[in-house]
C-alpha positions, 0 to 999 in steps of 0.5 A, spaced: 294 587 224 292 594 227 287 590 231 292 585 234 297 590 236 291 594 240 290 587 243 297 586 245 298 593 248 292 592 252 294 586 255 301 589 257 297 594 261 294 590 266 297 587 272 294 581 275 297 579 282 300 575 286 301 569 282 300 564 285 295 567 289 291 564 295 285 569 298 285 575 294 287 577 287 289 584 285 288 587 278 290 594 276 288 597 270 289 604 267 282 603 264 276 607 267 270 604 263 266 598 266 270 591 264 267 584 265 271 579 269 270 572 269 274 566 272 274 559 269 276 553 272 280 548 269 274 544 266 271 551 263 266 552 268 265 560 270 267 560 278 267 568 278 263 573 274 264 580 276 265 587 273 271 592 274 269 599 275 276 602 277 283 602 276 285 598 282 281 592 284 281 586 289 277 580 288 276 575 293 278 568 291 278 564 298 272 560 296 276 557 290 279 550 291 287 550 289 288 549 282 289 553 275 284 558 273 283 562 267 282 570 268 278 573 262 277 581 262 273 583 256 272 591 254 268 594 249 272 591 243 278 587 246 279 581 251 285 579 254 286 572 258 291 570 263 293 564 267 293 564 275 294 559 280 290 558 286 294 555 292 
């Protein structure tokens, strides 16, 4: 149960905006460690794989077609997932 609570607290600390997005996606994180960011299309293909190394991050998504995507951010002992719409 403690692990679940830790995952829920981590999820609340990330700001991913705007949603829907068009050319840029911004991710604010209080974490200062290196984290892996992956963005998957609706059929599960990884379209972006990058590292988050600072508190404020800008991801260029202008090359991605419109649709629904899943963002997965992974730390050392946790992971979060969020849905984002690209217009």
